[in-house]
Structures are given as structure tokens and as C-alpha cells.
Backbone bond lengths (Angstrom), bond angles and torsions (degrees), N, CA, C in turn:
res aa  C-N    CA-C-N  psi(-1)  N-CA   C-N-CA  omega(-1)  CA-C   N-CA-C  phi
1 M - - - 1.445 - - 1.523 109.39 -
2 E 1.328 118.26 132.01 1.451 122.12 -179.80 1.532 110.24 -69.59
3 P 1.359 117.62 151.67 1.462 120.07 -177.90 1.520 113.39 -56.02
4 E 1.353 117.42 -40.58 1.459 118.54 -179.21 1.526 111.57 -67.36
5 D 1.337 116.89 -31.73 1.461 119.47 176.79 1.522 110.42 -68.37
6 R 1.325 116.62 -41.58 1.458 120.27 178.28 1.520 110.23 -63.11
7 Q 1.339 117.01 -42.84 1.450 120.42 -179.72 1.521 110.95 -60.12
8 A 1.325 116.63 -39.22 1.461 120.07 -179.25 1.516 111.55 -66.49
9 R 1.350 117.24 -29.54 1.454 121.30 -176.33 1.522 113.55 -91.45
10 Q 1.318 118.19 -9.30 1.450 120.42 -170.78 1.520 111.89 -67.37
11 V 1.331 114.79 136.12 1.456 122.56 175.15 1.519 107.22 -138.80
12 S 1.310 116.05 165.48 1.462 119.41 172.87 1.522 108.81 -92.74
13 V 1.320 116.06 147.62 1.459 121.22 178.65 1.522 108.22 -74.14
14 P 1.333 119.40 127.74 1.468 120.56 -177.57 1.519 111.99 -59.96
15 C 1.323 115.96 142.78 1.468 122.04 175.31 1.524 108.63 -97.58
16 D 1.331 116.83 119.64 1.458 121.01 178.22 1.530 111.42 -122.43
17 Y 1.328 116.34 22.79 1.457 119.84 -171.91 1.522 112.61 -67.51
18 D 1.329 117.67 -30.48 1.456 120.00 177.86 1.529 112.18 -87.62
19 T 1.329 117.58 -29.32 1.466 120.09 -178.37 1.522 112.98 -88.37
20 D 1.344 117.25 -28.75 1.472 120.73 -179.43 1.518 109.69 -144.22
21 P 1.331 117.20 65.74 1.475 118.91 -176.51 1.521 113.03 -63.62
22 E 1.334 118.33 -25.49 1.459 119.80 -179.03 1.520 111.12 -66.59
23 R 1.315 118.06 -29.44 1.458 120.72 176.49 1.528 110.00 -60.76
24 Y 1.327 117.12 -45.29 1.461 120.81 178.32 1.527 110.90 -65.62
25 R 1.329 117.09 -43.55 1.459 120.01 179.17 1.526 110.92 -59.89
26 L 1.329 116.44 -41.19 1.464 120.77 178.71 1.520 110.70 -61.56
27 G 1.319 116.99 -44.99 1.456 120.24 179.07 1.516 112.45 -61.88
28 M 1.325 117.74 -41.56 1.455 120.93 179.69 1.519 111.23 -67.84
29 R 1.329 117.71 -41.78 1.466 120.13 178.76 1.523 110.88 -62.93
30 T 1.325 116.69 -41.66 1.458 120.64 179.83 1.521 110.96 -64.76
31 A 1.322 116.67 -42.59 1.465 120.23 179.03 1.529 110.59 -61.47
32 R 1.321 117.17 -46.70 1.465 119.94 -179.19 1.525 111.59 -61.52
33 A 1.324 116.33 -36.31 1.465 119.93 -174.97 1.520 112.85 -76.05
34 H 1.330 118.30 -29.63 1.462 119.75 -167.20 1.526 115.05 -126.66
35 T 1.332 118.72 3.48 1.463 121.90 -178.41 1.519 110.31 -104.08
36 R 1.325 116.29 132.10 1.465 120.90 179.62 1.529 112.11 -81.36
37 A 1.323 117.40 -27.67 1.462 120.47 -178.86 1.529 110.00 -82.67
38 D 1.323 116.61 155.29 1.457 122.37 179.83 1.522 108.24 -130.43
39 L 1.338 116.55 90.30 1.462 121.02 -178.24 1.527 111.04 -60.90
40 Y 1.326 116.99 -45.09 1.461 119.52 -175.33 1.528 111.18 -67.51
41 G 1.321 116.90 -37.93 1.449 119.31 175.49 1.520 111.81 -63.77
42 R 1.325 116.33 -39.67 1.466 120.28 178.98 1.526 110.78 -64.64
43 V 1.331 116.77 -42.91 1.463 120.19 178.56 1.525 110.07 -64.74
44 A 1.328 117.62 -40.51 1.463 120.73 178.13 1.523 110.91 -59.17
45 R 1.328 116.61 -42.60 1.475 119.61 179.40 1.531 110.91 -67.30
46 L 1.311 117.66 -38.44 1.464 120.49 178.67 1.524 111.14 -65.86
47 L 1.328 117.03 -40.06 1.463 119.59 177.36 1.523 110.25 -60.24
48 G 1.327 116.56 -39.35 1.452 119.69 176.92 1.515 111.77 -65.21
49 A 1.340 116.80 -42.98 1.460 120.26 -179.76 1.521 111.51 -65.67
50 L 1.328 116.94 -30.46 1.462 121.10 179.86 1.523 111.88 -81.99
51 G 1.309 116.93 -8.76 1.459 120.82 -179.75 1.516 113.51 71.55
52 A 1.332 117.12 30.65 1.463 120.87 -177.92 1.518 110.42 -74.33
53 G 1.330 116.28 118.36 1.459 120.53 178.70 1.508 112.83 -93.90
54 T 1.336 117.62 -25.52 1.464 122.81 178.67 1.520 108.44 -130.00
55 V 1.342 116.76 131.04 1.456 122.23 -174.26 1.518 109.16 -132.55
56 L 1.334 116.20 134.71 1.460 123.07 170.78 1.519 107.44 -107.37
57 D 1.344 116.79 114.95 1.467 122.58 -176.79 1.525 108.39 -97.18
58 V 1.326 116.47 96.39 1.468 122.53 -176.59 1.525 109.06 -82.94
59 G 1.339 116.31 126.43 1.457 120.43 -174.18 1.516 110.04 77.50
60 C 1.330 116.46 45.01 1.466 120.94 -170.63 1.520 113.43 -72.98
61 A 1.341 117.94 -20.55 1.469 122.59 -179.62 1.533 110.10 52.17
62 Y 1.343 117.06 -126.39 1.465 120.56 -176.28 1.522 113.41 -86.87
63 G 1.324 117.59 6.34 1.455 119.37 173.50 1.510 115.68 91.05
64 A 1.339 117.62 34.14 1.460 120.29 -178.94 1.525 111.78 -63.11
65 L 1.332 117.49 -37.01 1.466 118.95 179.30 1.518 110.50 -69.15
66 R 1.318 117.93 -43.24 1.461 120.20 178.03 1.529 110.50 -56.17
67 A 1.330 116.17 -41.70 1.466 120.38 -179.06 1.522 111.76 -65.89
68 A 1.348 117.50 -28.41 1.461 121.24 -177.61 1.530 112.82 -83.20
69 L 1.322 117.84 -15.77 1.459 120.62 -177.17 1.525 111.14 -74.79
70 P 1.309 116.89 146.57 1.467 119.32 177.10 1.525 110.64 -71.16
71 A 1.300 115.74 162.30 1.465 121.25 175.17 1.527 108.23 -119.22
72 P 1.328 118.21 124.15 1.466 125.33 -2.00 1.526 110.29 -77.08
73 G 1.310 115.41 147.09 1.456 120.38 179.40 1.512 109.88 -128.91
74 P 1.309 117.60 -163.38 1.465 120.50 179.19 1.523 111.49 -66.38
75 W 1.298 115.76 157.60 1.468 122.48 174.24 1.521 106.80 -76.11
76 L 1.321 117.40 111.10 1.465 121.87 -172.08 1.517 110.34 -116.51
77 V 1.342 115.19 136.25 1.462 122.77 171.16 1.519 107.71 -116.25
78 G 1.340 116.51 127.23 1.453 121.07 176.66 1.511 111.15 -92.50
79 L 1.330 115.65 140.37 1.463 121.21 -179.75 1.513 108.90 -132.81
80 D 1.329 116.50 134.79 1.458 120.73 176.70 1.521 109.01 -152.55
81 A 1.333 116.22 152.82 1.462 120.64 177.70 1.516 112.32 -84.64
82 S 1.328 118.18 -13.25 1.458 122.34 -174.84 1.526 111.15 -91.54
83 E 1.316 116.25 119.24 1.462 120.54 175.72 1.525 110.84 -64.06
84 T 1.339 116.81 -37.30 1.464 120.83 -178.04 1.521 111.42 -64.22
85 L 1.333 116.97 -44.56 1.455 119.79 -178.39 1.528 112.56 -66.97
86 L 1.326 116.53 -29.95 1.461 119.56 -178.47 1.522 112.74 -85.37
87 R 1.331 117.21 -12.35 1.455 120.15 -178.50 1.535 109.92 -62.12
88 D 1.321 115.85 134.70 1.466 123.04 178.08 1.527 113.23 67.29
89 R 1.327 118.12 12.45 1.457 120.29 174.50 1.515 109.97 -75.39
90 P 1.320 118.94 152.35 1.471 120.45 175.95 1.522 110.78 -66.41
91 P 1.344 117.65 170.10 1.470 120.78 -176.46 1.527 113.32 -59.08
92 R 1.336 111.60 172.52 1.463 124.01 -175.44 1.522 111.07 67.00
93 V 1.325 115.69 53.68 1.458 121.98 171.25 1.518 108.76 -129.99
94 L 1.327 114.85 149.92 1.456 122.04 179.00 1.521 109.19 -129.91
95 R 1.312 116.70 138.85 1.457 119.73 169.33 1.518 107.45 -95.97
96 A 1.315 116.05 115.15 1.465 120.04 -175.37 1.516 109.59 -163.76
97 D 1.319 115.21 169.54 1.452 124.12 -179.31 1.525 109.12 -94.63
98 A 1.339 116.96 135.78 1.463 121.33 178.82 1.518 112.46 -60.71
99 R 1.323 116.77 -21.75 1.472 120.33 -178.75 1.519 112.51 -86.64
100 R 1.339 117.47 -8.03 1.475 122.34 179.15 1.524 107.37 -142.71
101 L 1.306 116.36 76.48 1.455 121.07 -175.28 1.531 110.41 -73.64
102 P 1.338 117.66 128.88 1.472 120.78 179.22 1.525 111.17 -82.45
103 V 1.317 115.66 55.46 1.459 123.24 -174.43 1.529 107.25 -135.36
104 R 1.326 116.50 138.72 1.461 119.68 -179.11 1.533 110.93 -70.66
105 D 1.312 116.42 164.05 1.462 122.67 178.92 1.530 110.65 -59.75
106 R 1.325 114.83 142.59 1.476 122.39 172.48 1.533 112.35 51.33
107 A 1.327 116.12 47.81 1.459 120.20 -173.44 1.516 114.33 -102.13
108 V 1.350 119.49 -21.45 1.466 120.63 -171.71 1.529 110.33 -130.34
109 D 1.329 114.19 159.19 1.468 120.52 178.95 1.526 112.35 -84.00
110 A 1.320 117.00 -28.90 1.469 120.09 -176.52 1.517 109.97 -150.01
111 V 1.317 114.41 147.14 1.465 123.17 171.11 1.526 106.63 -122.53
112 T 1.325 116.64 134.12 1.461 120.48 174.41 1.523 108.80 -113.37
113 A 1.332 115.42 142.36 1.467 122.50 176.66 1.528 105.91 -142.47
114 L 1.314 116.05 88.13 1.466 121.99 -169.84 1.526 109.69 -102.45
115 D 1.311 116.09 110.62 1.462 122.57 -179.93 1.524 111.01 54.18
116 V 1.335 115.25 49.65 1.469 119.15 -178.48 1.526 113.16 -132.35
117 L 1.329 118.28 -32.48 1.462 119.91 -170.77 1.526 112.74 -68.42
118 Y 1.339 118.23 -21.80 1.469 119.40 177.29 1.526 112.51 -72.17
119 H 1.322 117.98 -5.01 1.465 120.50 173.68 1.532 111.84 -79.84
120 L 1.325 117.53 -12.27 1.460 121.46 -176.51 1.525 110.13 -96.86
121 P 1.328 118.29 133.25 1.473 119.64 177.09 1.524 112.44 -57.62
122 D 1.333 116.42 -34.07 1.463 122.28 176.02 1.529 107.34 -137.13
123 P 1.334 118.59 110.69 1.468 120.03 -177.87 1.522 114.25 -77.63
124 M 1.334 118.53 -10.14 1.460 119.66 -173.64 1.527 113.82 -60.54
125 P 1.338 120.97 -42.70 1.473 118.53 176.45 1.524 112.60 -58.98
126 A 1.328 117.98 -37.77 1.464 120.57 178.28 1.527 111.14 -67.67
127 L 1.326 117.68 -37.73 1.461 120.19 177.82 1.525 111.01 -65.80
128 R 1.323 116.58 -40.17 1.464 119.60 177.96 1.529 111.11 -66.59
129 E 1.334 117.20 -36.97 1.457 120.47 176.40 1.530 110.96 -65.16
130 A 1.323 116.72 -40.55 1.458 119.67 177.95 1.525 110.58 -60.32
131 R 1.313 117.37 -44.03 1.467 119.63 177.95 1.527 110.82 -63.25
132 R 1.331 116.59 -40.46 1.461 120.19 -177.44 1.536 111.90 -58.22
133 V 1.337 116.84 -41.91 1.467 119.27 -174.29 1.528 112.90 -85.54
134 L 1.339 117.23 -7.05 1.468 120.18 179.32 1.526 111.23 -82.82
135 R 1.324 114.62 140.17 1.452 119.35 170.28 1.523 109.90 -71.30
136 A 1.323 117.15 161.98 1.457 121.07 172.00 1.524 108.36 -58.50
137 G 1.319 116.70 131.37 1.445 121.34 -175.15 1.518 113.71 88.62
138 G 1.346 117.14 0.81 1.454 121.22 179.97 1.515 112.61 -83.89
139 H 1.330 115.60 172.53 1.464 120.49 -173.95 1.526 111.94 -138.96
140 L 1.307 115.17 144.75 1.457 123.28 166.14 1.520 108.41 -101.30
141 L 1.333 116.76 129.13 1.465 121.78 174.61 1.523 107.14 -110.75
142 A 1.317 116.59 110.61 1.468 122.27 -175.41 1.519 109.78 -120.84
143 A 1.320 116.60 129.28 1.462 121.53 178.13 1.515 109.41 -117.09
144 T 1.325 115.23 146.99 1.458 119.86 177.36 1.519 110.04 -156.76
145 I 1.329 115.25 173.35 1.455 123.29 -173.99 1.523 108.83 -107.13
146 A 1.325 116.71 151.98 1.464 121.71 175.44 1.526 110.35 -84.71
147 C 1.315 114.91 154.71 1.474 119.54 176.25 1.524 111.86 -61.41
148 T 1.325 116.89 -27.25 1.465 121.45 -177.43 1.522 112.38 -94.73
149 D 1.326 117.10 17.48 1.460 121.02 178.14 1.527 110.86 -61.82
150 S 1.322 116.29 147.25 1.477 123.47 175.67 1.531 112.74 53.51
151 P 1.350 118.26 53.20 1.473 120.01 -176.12 1.523 113.20 -64.66
152 E 1.312 118.63 -18.39 1.461 121.44 179.76 1.532 112.07 -62.38
153 F 1.323 116.62 -17.01 1.467 120.21 -179.86 1.523 112.75 -101.24
154 S 1.332 118.48 12.67 1.464 120.92 -172.19 1.524 113.82 -59.96
155 T 1.321 118.17 -28.19 1.473 120.46 178.04 1.523 111.00 -67.18
156 Y 1.325 117.20 -27.47 1.457 121.34 -173.61 1.525 113.21 -108.39
157 W 1.330 115.61 -29.40 1.467 119.37 -172.96 1.523 108.45 -163.21
158 S 1.311 116.46 142.68 1.463 120.83 172.47 1.521 107.55 -138.07
159 R 1.308 115.36 152.88 1.458 121.04 -176.40 1.524 109.69 -87.96
160 S 1.316 116.82 121.35 1.464 120.68 178.24 1.519 110.46 -71.32
161 A 1.322 115.84 154.75 1.460 119.79 174.25 1.520 109.42 -60.52
162 T 1.330 115.41 138.37 1.456 120.53 179.97 1.526 109.84 -119.73
163 S 1.316 115.07 -176.49 1.459 120.56 -177.28 1.525 112.80 -74.33
164 F 1.354 117.72 -13.38 1.469 120.04 -178.79 1.520 108.69 -150.00
165 D 1.322 116.14 82.97 1.461 123.03 179.47 1.518 110.47 -102.90
166 A 1.329 116.31 161.20 1.459 120.34 179.68 1.530 111.55 -60.10
167 E 1.324 116.70 -31.14 1.467 119.91 -179.28 1.530 112.42 -65.03
168 D 1.334 117.45 -29.29 1.468 121.27 -173.42 1.519 114.13 -116.41
169 A 1.328 117.84 -10.57 1.455 120.61 -168.73 1.524 113.06 -59.74
170 S 1.327 117.44 -42.96 1.466 119.05 -177.32 1.524 111.17 -63.28
171 G 1.333 117.22 -36.42 1.459 119.96 177.53 1.517 112.58 -64.84
172 L 1.326 116.87 -38.79 1.463 120.39 177.18 1.524 110.96 -67.00
173 L 1.320 116.77 -43.30 1.456 120.06 180.00 1.528 111.74 -65.38
174 A 1.320 116.55 -33.19 1.462 120.21 -179.17 1.532 112.09 -64.68
175 R 1.304 117.75 -20.36 1.462 120.66 177.81 1.523 112.04 -72.99
176 V 1.324 116.72 -19.77 1.464 121.12 -171.53 1.529 112.60 -116.81
177 F 1.338 117.18 -33.79 1.458 121.12 -171.57 1.518 111.51 -108.68
178 D 1.336 115.57 165.14 1.456 122.07 -171.34 1.523 113.58 -95.03
179 S 1.339 117.65 -25.74 1.456 121.44 -178.36 1.519 108.41 -145.23
180 M 1.330 115.45 162.96 1.449 118.70 -173.81 1.515 111.55 -158.31
181 A 1.340 115.57 141.43 1.463 122.62 169.17 1.518 107.36 -130.87
182 V 1.334 116.15 133.22 1.467 121.78 -175.68 1.523 108.86 -114.23
183 F 1.321 116.37 126.36 1.462 123.02 175.91 1.532 107.02 -115.26
184 A 1.325 115.94 102.91 1.463 120.69 -176.03 1.520 110.28 -99.65
185 W 1.328 115.80 156.86 1.470 120.98 173.64 1.519 109.64 -134.60
186 D 1.310 114.95 145.57 1.468 123.71 178.11 1.527 105.90 -156.88
187 A 1.329 116.00 87.53 1.459 120.27 -172.40 1.523 109.87 -159.98
188 P 1.335 117.56 159.02 1.471 121.36 177.37 1.525 110.35 -76.81
189 L 1.309 116.19 79.69 1.462 122.00 -172.13 1.520 113.36 -90.96
190 V 1.333 117.60 -10.61 1.467 121.51 -179.13 1.518 108.93 -119.39
191 T 1.312 117.13 135.29 1.463 122.48 173.25 1.523 108.20 -124.66
192 L 1.331 115.90 115.10 1.456 121.92 -179.95 1.523 108.12 -97.32
193 P 1.333 118.52 114.70 1.467 120.43 -167.80 1.519 115.25 -76.94
194 D 1.343 117.05 -23.01 1.465 118.07 -174.31 1.522 110.10 -153.98
195 A 1.329 115.77 178.10 1.459 121.35 -176.44 1.524 111.73 -62.11
196 A 1.326 116.96 -37.77 1.462 119.56 -179.74 1.527 111.22 -62.70
197 A 1.328 117.01 -38.84 1.462 120.39 179.07 1.519 111.00 -67.58
198 I 1.327 117.67 -38.63 1.467 120.59 176.31 1.528 110.22 -60.68
199 R 1.321 116.51 -46.33 1.467 120.18 -179.96 1.529 110.34 -60.72
200 R 1.315 117.66 -45.93 1.472 120.61 -179.51 1.519 111.40 -64.07
201 Y 1.342 116.33 -41.48 1.467 120.22 179.66 1.524 110.72 -57.37
202 L 1.324 116.92 -46.83 1.460 120.72 -176.42 1.523 112.20 -72.20
203 I 1.308 117.94 -41.82 1.461 119.73 177.40 1.520 110.28 -62.86
204 G 1.316 117.23 -36.54 1.455 120.85 176.50 1.509 113.13 -63.41
205 R 1.325 117.16 -17.82 1.466 122.57 177.74 1.512 112.03 -106.50
206 Q 1.295 116.60 25.61 1.460 124.79 173.12 1.522 113.22 65.87
207 V 1.337 116.51 26.19 1.463 120.61 173.40 1.531 107.96 -81.32
208 R 1.324 116.55 139.78 1.455 120.42 -179.38 1.525 110.75 -59.26
209 A 1.323 116.07 143.93 1.462 121.49 -172.55 1.517 111.99 -57.52
210 E 1.330 118.74 -40.90 1.461 120.46 -177.12 1.529 111.82 -66.70
211 I 1.337 116.72 -33.17 1.464 120.13 177.13 1.520 109.78 -71.96
212 A 1.323 116.31 -41.35 1.467 120.14 178.18 1.521 111.29 -61.35
213 V 1.314 117.51 -39.94 1.461 121.44 178.89 1.526 110.67 -66.38
214 A 1.339 117.15 -42.45 1.466 120.53 178.99 1.517 110.99 -61.89
215 A 1.329 117.29 -44.16 1.463 120.68 178.70 1.527 110.68 -62.93
216 A 1.320 116.32 -41.74 1.461 120.24 -179.52 1.521 111.40 -64.25
217 D 1.316 117.28 -34.40 1.464 121.25 -179.89 1.522 112.84 -73.84
218 E 1.337 116.74 -29.91 1.456 120.07 -168.08 1.523 114.84 -106.14
219 L 1.327 118.52 -24.54 1.465 119.86 -176.73 1.535 110.53 -83.71
220 P 1.347 116.65 145.69 1.466 120.07 179.14 1.526 110.79 -72.74
221 T 1.308 115.69 152.35 1.462 120.84 176.31 1.526 109.50 -129.39
222 P 1.326 117.95 152.51 1.463 126.23 -3.62 1.524 111.67 -67.20
223 L 1.319 116.94 147.31 1.460 122.57 -176.28 1.523 109.65 -112.38
224 S 1.349 116.32 121.80 1.461 121.39 173.13 1.519 108.82 -85.79
225 V 1.318 116.34 130.92 1.462 122.23 -176.91 1.520 108.96 -115.86
226 T 1.329 115.93 127.76 1.455 121.97 -179.27 1.523 110.00 -82.56
227 K 1.330 115.71 121.03 1.458 120.88 177.31 1.521 109.33 -99.82
228 R 1.331 115.22 132.30 1.471 121.53 -179.71 1.525 108.82 -130.88
229 G 1.301 115.37 131.46 1.456 120.09 179.92 1.507 110.62 178.81
230 A 1.322 115.81 -164.91 1.465 119.55 -177.77 1.515 110.70 -157.03
231 L 1.323 114.31 147.11 1.461 123.64 167.84 1.518 106.33 -111.55
232 I 1.314 116.41 124.72 1.464 121.49 -176.39 1.516 109.36 -117.97
233 V 1.319 115.80 129.38 1.462 122.62 176.98 1.506 107.35 -107.04
234 A 1.337 115.84 110.31 1.465 121.62 -176.80 1.516 109.29 -111.35
235 G 1.332 116.64 134.04 1.456 120.75 -173.84 1.511 114.18 -109.68
236 R 1.325 114.47 146.69 1.472 121.91 169.79 1.517 107.35 -103.12
237 D 1.312 116.93 112.65 1.454 120.70 -175.04 1.527 113.58 -80.41
238 R 1.318 117.26 -29.36 1.468 119.48 -173.67 1.527 110.77 -142.52
């Protein structure tokens, strides 16, 4: 697909965390149960390798990254726009917008934005805010999904181009940051053992219930699902 065609099709992924939080919980439970890769563990190890002492976790949700960090680990503050997701979270959380961070300039060593920037119609203000709050030598760790993720479900559902996909993310980050390392994945990282797991996987990804049920009835199990995406580490040099 040509870049201008992708730009014309780009949309933000709807946020339903306050209206249907169980949908998000279902998706997270399914991922933990059936995914071999551990994004949050990988990010935790990278933060350690980067020597990050202070971290702002943008789009922290229920705190999966905090749970993956070693103890003692970096001083982490979680930030999310959803009141529901932040309810009952432990201290050091903020309810705020990624495009208007309530953090002073050059205050933190690292900012994480894991599977969150595609919720924004335009991620550029959030990327500029992330750079603003980073100290010189700091890093943004941003993860996202490819448009061709989970191709095994293409008969029933496909992921539309969004405002921050793995195919375009590095180019967007290059407009704001000084250095970059891209860690991409394209492998059968999920195994769904039965029809119920297929249904939960799809509903967790905002697929309509009737489509999820049809896929669960018709696809063979166990089903290996190809995950495609990228984790990008972008640096502020000065």
C-alpha cells in the first residue's frame, strides 16, 4: 500500500475502557494465557539496560509494566486517560492526556507508550510531549501492532490502518527524536487451543461478537496466530 493510501485510511482505535472495561480485561487475560512473548518483560529488561531511574508509563492501564519490573526497580509513575483503568491502582498514578503531560521539562529518564499511541487521531503531539519531559540521553519506548497482524483471521476480520502502526511508527518517531532502534516481530507467538479461546481473542480485539463466534465455530484448533508489530526505542540526545 502506498504511503498516501495508508494516510487516507488511517483512523484511531476507539477507546472503550470506561464504557466496556471487561472487554479489555478479557483481551489481557487471553494474551497472558496463550502468548509466548512477553512485551512487558522485554521492556522492563530494556529499561534496566538503559539505566532508567525514573519512568513515565503513558497508557499504563492496570499496571502490567509495573508488575514486570524488578524490585527494587526504577521509580515509575503510571499515567492513563481512563478513570476506570486507574481505579484501585497503587500510588504514583496520574489521570491525564498523553498530549498534555502534567510533568515538567526534562524530568524523567524514560517514557513508555506500549500499544497506546494508535488510540490518538494524531500521535505527533504525544511524541513531542514525550521528548519534552525526557532528560538529555533519555528514551521513549513505544510499541505498536502491524496492519497485517493476526492474518489467520483475515476471512473474518482485518486490522485497518491506524494513526500509529508498526509499518509507519519509526518514520513518525524520526520526526521528533535523534536516534532509534527498532525491534520487530513476525512469528506465530499465540496458540489458541480451542473455540472458546478464539472467541475471547477476537472479542478482546473489539471484533463484533457474532463474527467472533463464527470464526470460533469454523477455524481449526489449536490455531497458531502470527503476531506482527514492533517495539521502538527512540532517544533524545540533547
